[in-house]
SEMISE-435608 format. One record per residue: y, x, z of N, C-alpha, C in turn; residue in one letter. Coordinates in steps of 0.05 Angstrom, whole numbers, plus 5000, padded with zeros to 4 digits. Layout:
# SEMISE-435608
YXZYXZYXZA...
END
This chain:
# SEMISE-435608
305251687315306151957321303752147318M304052367302301752537296301352747318D299152887315298353087336300453307338F301553387316303553607317306053537333V306853287329309253197344308653177373T306353067380305653057409305453327421L304353517406304153787416306953907421A308753857403311453957406312853837430A312553577434313653447458312553557484L309953617483308653727506309754007513G310154157492311354427496314154407508V315754217497318454187506318554097535E316753907543316653817571315754047589R313954207579313054427595315354627600G316954667579319254847582321154747603K321654467603323554357623322454387651R319854327654318654367680318654657688L318254837669318355117675321155207684S323255087671325955157678326655057706L325854817712326354707739324954877760I322454947754320955107773322255387777A323355497755324655757757327255737773E328755507769331155467784330555447814L328355317820327655297849326755567859K325255717843324255977852326556167858R328556157841330856337844332956227865R332255997877333955877898336755787888N336855717862339455637851340355377863V338455177867339254927879340254957907F338755117923339455157951342055317954K342455507936344955657937347355477932A347055297912349155107906349654917929G347454827942347754637965349154777988A348355037993349655188015352555228010A353255287984356055327977357655067981Y356554837973357954587977358354528007L356354578023356554528052358754718064A358754968055360755158064363555068056L363754968031366354868021367354638038G365554458044366254228061367454318088W366054508100366954618126369754738123V370154898103372655038099374954838095V374454628079376554428074377154278100V375054208116375554068141377154238160Q376554498162378054678179380954698170I381354718143384054738132385654488138T384354258135385753998140386653978169T385054088187385654078216387854278223T387754518211389654728219392454698206L392554578182395154548168397254418186V396754168197398754048214399154188240P396954298251397154428277398854678276A398754828254400255078251402755048234L403454788228405854728211405754868184N403354898173403055018146403754808125L404454888101405054688080402654518073P402954258071400654078065399354138038P400854268020399654337993397354537996S397054668019394954858023392154728020L391954468029389354328028388354298000V389954187981388854167954388354447941P389954647948389554917937386755017945I386154997971383455087980381254927967V381654667964379654497951379154587922T381254637907380954717879379654997877W380255177895378955437895375955397898I375155217917372355167921370955047896G372354867883371154737859370854947837I372855117833372655317812370455517818I370055577843368055777850365155687847G364655427847361955317846360255417822F361255397797359555497775358955797776P360755947788360256237790358056297810F357956137832355756167852353156097839V352955887824350555807810349656017790V351456117775350856327756349856587769M351156657792350456897806347556877817F346956637829344256597840342056597819S342756537794340856547772340456827762W342556987761342357257749341657467770L342157417795341657627815339857527837Y338557717851336657657873337157847896E336857727920337157887944334458027950L334458297953332058447959332458617983T330358727995330658908018332559148012P332759217986334559437979337359347971E337859087974340458987967340358787944G342658727932342758537910342058687884V340158567869339458687843339358457822K339558547797339158347775336358247776R335957987772333357867774331357987755E332258077731330458187711329358457720S330658587740329758847749327858837773E327258587783325658557807322758487799V320858647810318058587805317258327820D316058137805315357887818313657927843R311958127843310158167866311758257891S314158367886315858467908318058277915A318258047901320357857905320157727933S322457687946322557557972324157297971I324057167947325656917944324756707964T322156707971321156507990322456548018H322956798025324256858051327156768049V328456838027331256758023331556448024T329456318013329556018012329655908040S327956018059327955918086330655978100R331756208094334356278106336556088096R336456018071338355828060338055548073L335555478078335055218092336455218119D336155428134337455448160340555438157Y341555578137344455588133345555318126L344155178108345054908100345154718124I342954718139342854538163345154608182V345554868187347654958206350454868196G350954908171353554838160353954538161L351954378156352154088157352753998186L351554128205352054058234355054118240V355954358231358754428236360654228222V360054158197361753978182361953698196A359653598205359653338218361153358244I360953578259362453608284365453608279G366253748257369153758251370153478243L368453328229369253058220369552878244L367752898264367952738288370452808304V371053078305373353168320375953058307F376053088280378352988266378852688269D376652548271376752258274377652168301R376652298322377052198349378652398367F378052658364379252848382382052928376G382752948349385353058342387652868351S387152608352389252428361390052478390R388052538407388652598435390252858437R389453058421390853308421393753268412V394153118391396853068381398552928402D397352738416398852578435399752748458A398152958465398853128487400753348479A401153398453402853618444405753548448A407453748450410253708453411453578428A413253378432414353238408416153428392P416253378367417953538349420653388346R422753548344425353428339425553338310E426653108306426853008279428853158263A428453178237430253308219431453088201V434053068200435252858184435452948155M436352778137436452848109438153098105P437453258084438853508080441853468074S442553228066445353168060447053148085A445753118108447253078133447353328149T449253348168449453578185446953618201P446553858211444253908228444453768254G442153738268442153598293443753748314A445253598330446853718351446253568377T447253678400446753548425447853258426P449753198408451052928409449352718394S447452808379445952618363443252568375T442152328371439552268383437352448373P435552538391433252688383430852508381A429852478356427552298351425052458354L422852328360420352468364418252338346T416352508338414152408322411652388339T410252158337407652128350405851968332N403351948340401451808323401951508320D403751408337404351118336407051058324S407951228306410451178292409851138262S411250948250410550868223413050768208I413050828182415050718164413650548143A414650308138413550138117415350158093V414450298072415950338048415950078031L418050038015418049797998415749797979P414249577979411949557960413049537931F411549657913412449667885411749407871V413649307855413149067840411649137814D409149057813407449117790407048867772M408648657776408448417760409148477731S408048317713408348377685411348387677Q412948207687415748207679417548377697G416348507717417848667736420248507747R419748247752421848067761421347957789D419448077804418647977830419348187852Q421448347847422148547866422948427893E424348207892425148077917422647997933Y420547927920418047847934416648087945F416448307930415048547940416648667963S419348667960421048767982420648598007D420648328002420348148024417748178039G415548228023412948268036413048518053L414248728044414448978059416048928085S418248788083419848738107418348558127E416848368117415248198135413148358150E411848548136409948718148411248898170L413648988163415149148182415748978207L416548728203417248558226414748498243N412448468230409948418245409348658262L409348898251408649138266410649198288L413149118283415249178304414749008329A413048808328412448648352410648798371Q409449018362407649168380409249378395V409649358421411349538436410349828434P407749868430406750148429407450298403Q408450148384409150268358412150318356L412950538344415750578336415850528306R417050308298417150218271419950258260V420150408238422750468227423950218213I426450168217427749928207428049928176A428649698165428749658136430749848123R433149878135435150048122434150328116T432750448136431750718132429350728115S427450548118424950548102425550498073S427550328067428150258039430050468027F430950658042432750868031431451028009A428751038009427251197990426351037965F427250787964426450617942427250727915K425450747896426050837869426451137867G425951287888426351577888423751727889K423651947875421252107875421252297899E420452177921420452327947417652327958V416652567965413952587976413752488004G411252438012410752328039411652528060V411352788055412152988075415152978080A416652948059419552938063420452678077E419152458070419652208084419052238114I416852358120416052398148418052568163A419052778149420952958161423652818166K424452658147427052518149427052298171T424852148171424751918190423251978215L421952218217420452298240418252098246S416552058227414251878230411652018224V409551928237406852038233405251888211A406151648204404651488185406551338167N405551278143407051128123405250918111V406250668109404750458096406250398070L404750408048405850348022403950178006E404850077983403049907967404449787943G403149587932404249457908403549167909S405149007893404748717891404748647862V402748497853402748377827402648077830R404747937822404947647826405147517798K403347327794403247177769402846887776S404946727774404746447782404046437812G401846307818401046277846398846477854D398446677837396346877842397647137850T396447267871397447517881395247727881L396047967874394348207880396048397896R395248447921396748617939394948857946I395949097941394649337948396249477969T394849567991396249708013394649948020A396050158028394750398038396350538060Q394950628080396150758103395651058100L397851208101397651498097398551648122I396951848130397752028152399552238140R402052258150403952438137403452728141T401952798162401553088168400153228145A398253088132396653218111396453038086D397952818086397952628063395152508059S393552498079390852378077391052078080S389251938066389151648067387351558090H388651418109387051318132385651048125L386950898107385850638101387150528075W385750378060386850248037385249988031S386549798019385149538013386649397991E385249247975386449077954385648787960T387648607958387248327964388048167939Y386147997930386647807909386647527921D389047417923389347157937391246977922R391346727932393346537923395846567940Q398146477928400646507942400646367969L399046157971398946007997397746178019T396346398012395046568032396746808039D399246818030400847068034401147138063V401446938081401746998109399147108121F396947008112394347098121393947388113K394747458088394447738079396247918096V398647828102400447998119399148048146Q397947838158396647868183394348078182D392848058160390448228157391348518154E393448568138394448838134395448958160I397148798174398248898199396048958220A394048778221391848828240390249078233A389849128206388449368198389949618205A392649608202394349838208394149898238V394449698254394349728284391549848292V389449748279386749848286386550148278A387550218254387350498245388950688263Q391150588273392850758291391850758319L389550628324388250628350390050518372K391650318365393350178384391749948396V391449938422389949728435391849518445K391749278433393449058440392548938467L394548878484393848748509393248448503L391748318521391048038516393447858510P395747918522398047748518399547818492A398848048480400248128456398948008431Q400647908413399647788389401747818367Q400847908344402547938321402547668306M404947558304405147308289407547318271T407247228246409547218228411346988235N413647048246415446848256417046708234T416646808210418146688187416346508170H414146418181412346248167413545978160R412545858138413245588130410945468115T410745208116408545078101409145068071A411645108064412545098036412745378024S411045438005411245697992413845727976T414845517965417345537951419745587970E419545467994421645518014421545808022A419145918025418946208032420046378009Y419546297985420546437962423646447962N424846227969427746207970428846377994Q427346378016428146538039428146838032Y426046928017426047208009428247277990L428947077972431147117954433747147970L434046977990436446998007436747268020G434447368030434547638043435347848022N434347827998434948027977437948017970Q439047777967441847757960443547857983F442847788008444447868031444448168034H442248298028442048588031443948738013A445048607993447048747975449548807990R450148668012452548718028455148698011N455248497994457648447978458448157982T460948087976461747807979460047617962P459447697937457747537920454947517931E453947737942451247737954451047547977G453147537994453147348017453147058007Y454747007986454846737975452146647963R450946827947448346767935446246737957L446446907977444446897999444646628014G447146548020447446288033446346058016A446746067990445645857973442645857973A441346097973438446107973437346008000A438646078022437745978048437945678049Y440045568038440445278038438245138021Q437445258000435245147984432645148000K432145368014429745388031429745168052A432045118064432344918085431944638073I432844598048432444338035429544288030A428044498024425144468019423544448045L424544568066423244558093425444538114D426244288121428444258141427844378168P425344448173424744568199424444868198G425544998177425245278173427245438189Y426545518213428445638232429445908222A427646068209428546338199430646308178A430446108161432446068140435145988152A435145838174437645768188438946018199Y437346198210438446448221439646618199A438246638176439346778154441946658144G442046398144444446258135446746308154L446246328180448346388199449646658193A448046858188449147128181450747108155Y449546988134450846978108453546838109A453646618124456146468126458346628141E457446758162459446918178460547148162Q458747298148459747518131461547418109F460747198097462347078075465046998085A465346908110467846818121469947048121S469047298122470947518121472347548095D471247418074472447438047473547168038Y473946988057475046718050477946748040A478646558023481346578010483546468028A482846318049484846208067483746188095S485546148114484746118142482945878146A483545658132481845418135479045468125D478745598102476145668092474645848111E476046038122474946228141473746078165N475345898176474445748200472145568193A472145448169469945268162467345418159A467445658147465045828144463945908171A465645968190464746038217463445808231R464545568227463345338240460545288229R460245328203457545298190455645508201R456645748205454945958216453945898244A455845798260455145728288453045498289Q453445298272451545078271448845168262A448745348243446145448233444645608254A446145778269444845928291443745748312A445245548320444345358341441845208331D441845128306439544978295437145158294R437445408288435145598287433845608315S435445628335434345658362433045398371I434245168364433144908371430344868358A430144968333427544928319425445128328L426245368335424245578343425345738366A424945638391425945788414424746058418P422546118405421246388408421846568384D423746498367424446658344426946828352L426747088350428947268357431347238339A430847178314432947178294435346988302D434646758312436746568319438446668342G437146778363438646888386440447118377Y439347298360440947528351443347438335A443047238318445247128302447346998321A446446838339448346698357449746888376R448247088385449447288403451647438389G451247498363453247638348455747458344W455247198338457547018334459046968360L457546938382458846888408460647128416R459647368410461047608419463247708400S463447588377465547678358467747468353T466947218350468947008343469246788364V467146748380467346528400468346638427L468046898432468847028457467346908481W464946828476463246738497461546978505D462747158520461547418525458947398541W458947228561456547188578454247068561T454946868545452946738528451946938507G453747098496452947298476451047508488G451647598512449847788525447147668530Q447047418539444447288545442847258519A444247188497442847168471441647428462D443247638464442347908455439947998472F440147958498437948038515435347878509E435647618503433347458496432247558469K433947618450432947708424431447968427A432448158443431148418447428548388463L428448188480425948138494423748048475A424547878455422647778436422047988414L423948148408423648348386425048608394E423748768412425049008423425649228403P424349218380424749438360426749368339G428449168342430249088321432849258323N433249438304435449628305438149488303A438349288286440849148282441749008308A439848888322440448758347441448958368T440149188370441049398388443949478381H444449508355447149598346449249398353R448649138349450648928355451048888385R448848918399449048898429450849128439Y450649358426452349588434455349518430A455949368409458749288405459649098427N457948928437458648748459459248908484L457549108489458049278513460649428510L461449498486463949628482466249438488L465849178481467948978487468448958517A466348998533466548998562467849258573F468149458555469149718564467049898575G464449818571462249988581461450188560R463150388556462850568534460250728535V459650838558457251008560454750848554T454550598564452250428558452150358529E454550308517454650248488453650478471S454350718478453450958464450350978466I449350938490446450948494444950738477A446050498475444850288460444950348430E447150468421447450538393445450758386T445050948404443151158399440251038398R439850828413437250688412436850558384R439050448373438850328346438250548326A439350778329438850998310436051098312I434851078336432051158338430250988320E430850738317429250558300430250558271F432750648267433950638240435550888235D434351118232435751368231437551398206P437151238186438851258162440851018160L441550908182443450688183446250798184S447750778163450550878163452150718183A451650458186453150298205452750388233S450250458240449750548268451150818273A450951008255452351258258455351228259W456451038243459250988243460150868270S458550678280459150568307459150778328N457250958326457051178346459551348345L460451418321462851578318465251438329G465451168324467651018335467751008365S465350988377465150978407465951248419A465051468406465851728415468851778413Y470151648393472951698388474751598411S473651438428475251328451476051548470I474351748473474851958493475552218478D478052328483478852578469476852808473P475452808496473553018501471052998483D470752768469468452728452469152708422Q471452808415472252798387470352948369Y469253178379467453338363464953168357R463853038377461452868372462152638353Q464552528356465452318338465452408309A466452638304466652738276463852788265R462052898281459352948272457952688264E458252488281456952228275458152098250A460852118247462051998223461452148198L461252418200460452568177457652498168D455952448188453152368181453152098168R454751908178454851648166455751658137A457751828131458751848104456751998086L455152178098453152308082451052108073A450451908090448551708083449751508063I452251418068453551228050456451318046N456951478025459651588020461751378014P460951138007462850937998463550738020E462550778044463050578065465950568074S467350348068470050318077470250298107G468250178120468250158149468250438162F466550618151466350888163468951038156T470051008133472451148126474751058144K474750798151476850708170476550838197N474050868206473550998232474351298231N473851418208474551698205477651738204L479051568189481951598188483151548215L481951368231482951338259482651588275T480351728272479851978286481852188277L482352198250484352398240487052348252E487852098255490452028267490552118296L488352058311488252128339488452428343L487252578325487252868327489852998315E491552828304494052928294493953038265G491752968251491453048223492452828205H495052798204496252568190495752578160S495952808147495552818118492652768111Q490752868128487952818124487352518127A488652388146488352108150489351948126A491552038114492651908091490751928067L489552168064487652218042485252038044D484252008069481951838074482651538069V485051458079485851178077486051088048A486951258031487251188002484651117989R482451198000479751147988478150948005T479350828025477850658044477250378034A478750288014478250018004480149808016G479849568007481749358015481849328045E484149248055484849218083485049488097V482849648096482849898109484950088097W485150088071487150258058489950198066S490749938065493449868072493949928101Q492049878119492349928147492650228152T490850388140490950678145493350808133G494150728109496550848096499050788113V499250538123501650468139501850648164A499650708176499650868201500051168194M498651268173498851548166501651618156A502851448139505451498129507551498152E507151328171508951328195508651598210H506151688214505751938228506952178213A507152158186508252368170511352338168L512452128180515352098180516351948155G514551818141515351678116515651378122H517851298134518251028143518050818120A519250888097519250698075516450648064R514950868060512250838050510450688070E510950738096509350598116509950298115S512450218112513149938112512149798087Q512149938064511049818039508149758042L506549938055503749888059503249658078A504949648099504649428119505349158106L507449158090508248908076505948808058D504648998044502348918027500048808044E499548938067497348848084497948558094L500348498101501048238111500948028089I501948108065502047918043499247838034A497348028034494747968023492747878044K492947978068490747928087491647818114Y494047718117494947618143493147398154A491947238136490347008145487847078159H486747328155484347408169484347698179D486647828178486748108187489148148205S489847948221492147978239491748208259A489248248267488648468286489448738274Y488948788248489649038236492749068235Q494148848230497048868230498048948258V496748838279497548908306497049208311A494849308301494249598304496449768292E497449698268499649848256502149848273V502949608282505349598299504949748325Y502649738337502149888362502350188356A501250278335501250568328504150658322W505750478310508450558303510350528327R509350448350511050418374512750168374G511749948363513249698362511649488378E511649508405509849328421510449038418P512948958415513548668413512148548388H512348688365511048598341508048608344K507048808358504148838361503048598377A504348528399503348298415503648038399F505748018383506047768366503647738348E502747958336500447948317497847928332W497648028356495247988372494947698380L497147558384497047278390496147118365E497047208341496147078317493147128313R492247368320489347428318487747248336A488947198360487547018379487346738367Y489446638355489446368343487446358320Q487046578305485246578283482346648291Q481946698316479346788326478347038310H480247228307479647468293477547638307D475447708292473247858305474148128315G476348238305477348498314477948498344G478648268355479348258383477048328401L474648328391472348408407472448708414S474148858400474349148406476849218421T478349018430481049068441481149258465I479049248482479049418506478449708500K477249758477476450028471477750148446S479750018436481050108411483250308418D482850568412484850768419487450728404P487450588382490050538368491850358384L490650198402492250018419492950138446L492350398449492850528475495650498485K497650508467500450478476500950208490P499150018486499649748497498149708524L496349888530494549838553495949798580W498149928584499549908609501549668610S501849528588503649298587502349058600D503848908616502748668629501748458609T502948458585502148268565499248328555R498448588557495748658549493748538568F494248558594492548438614492348128610A494548008602494547718598492747648574A492747808553490947758530488047778538I487447998554484748028563483847788579L485647678595484947448612484447198594K486047168573485646938554482946968540K482147218534479647268520477247248539L477847238565475647228584474347498590G475847718584474747988588475848098614L474348258629475348378654477548568647P479548608665481748778661480849078659P
END
């Protein structure tokens, strides 16, 4: 390298050093640092005030972007202009001998330090103090989905607090996108783990999964479910290898409280679930008591058995005859792989019982019910501390076995083991209704809705319970309208609505609803509505079709038609057939307003006695 080149490099280096020195002299670096510190403070204040003042969460990113855009202008301004005793002047117009940049530099030092102290203080407050403030604040009333009617005094008022959470279905990121059942199952298992903590209000699967596949923001989910936190994530499964990503989001400002990625083997899936649940509890500042412990009650030593169990859950969640059949088959495979798998036996009990409602004959119906009862008993024998088995047996005892005392004991045991299970609260409410304890049943159903606000079944049950009392018909209609807004195709809800229309004397409206209610419900509703309209022939045709197609497992509905038409002898004949068939409809006999014409008959008291129900 020659002398000329070295000289040129020296000049260039000198220019760079001169530029840096000039940037320092003009306080460009310190002005930029002060601006960044100020921006941090402003963003922290905005983040704190947005939820406190119910401002739109989008305000936080707007303020952040304004700060980012302003930064180059501040740097440019500090280079071109200088603060003097006479005010702001262009730097080129200031005599170096009169420059006070050294004074400005000290002032900027003080400003930067002060802003950093304020920023750190705000950060500490947001981390520790804001939770106490939120806990002391008055709870907000929940807002249900826009498709449903507004909240009324008859509907449960949900509250939001820092210990409420919804677990959204984890996204299947597997290459073939064929592991949805596994990602959904992982989400549900996390939900079940968190639900074991009494201090948490954990939203049930039905409501959490209602947003699956929909472009819905965290703020809307929080508003709909009335939760302060959302857990979401993804699963990538390839053979026996898993990558699970989870993140906990505070819904007030969509900020991330925690996130983690786990690369594990399939055999470690239960351990990962435990770690995620523990991290969530820690982030929500929930202090577990020494006796409290989160344990996955659906564990098995066989990963393939667990795989089949998750498949069974996925099939069963379809709520179709084919889904129940496929679910039962998957649970049976899980049991074959692990004969001691209590959770699979509980799932099998539900699947067999639901499938029995679609049996082709009375014999098939009875056989499916026997298998369901055996599966529930086996689940309890294998795992006396598993709530699933007690919940399944309590439901069977209170619907087809008429062991009311045993059913109540099972439900109470299940709720003691898993107090946040919405489905168990809902089914226990049905048992209370069988006893005629309507007020208690309504309260228990409202409790189920607190954990599962988007459960069409719970809202439908609530409407049915309100329909018993003419003074509560308005509340009944509001609840049923809400159920149909959530699930417009529910034949069960349509049947409850057509019953209400009949009770209120809206015969044509009842007929219109009945025609869309689906099998069994349609024939039953049309037969009653046509009778109310004075169309005897049309009523009889619908009743004949109901008997011809469904007499083997719907004797109770036939009895309802005869009772509504004022034919008590025929009604009691079919109630006796329902008793012989162990028809689940008899569990509602004491509270069914369609049977009201029979209540004063001595034969009605005799049936209650045979069923073991109090008069």
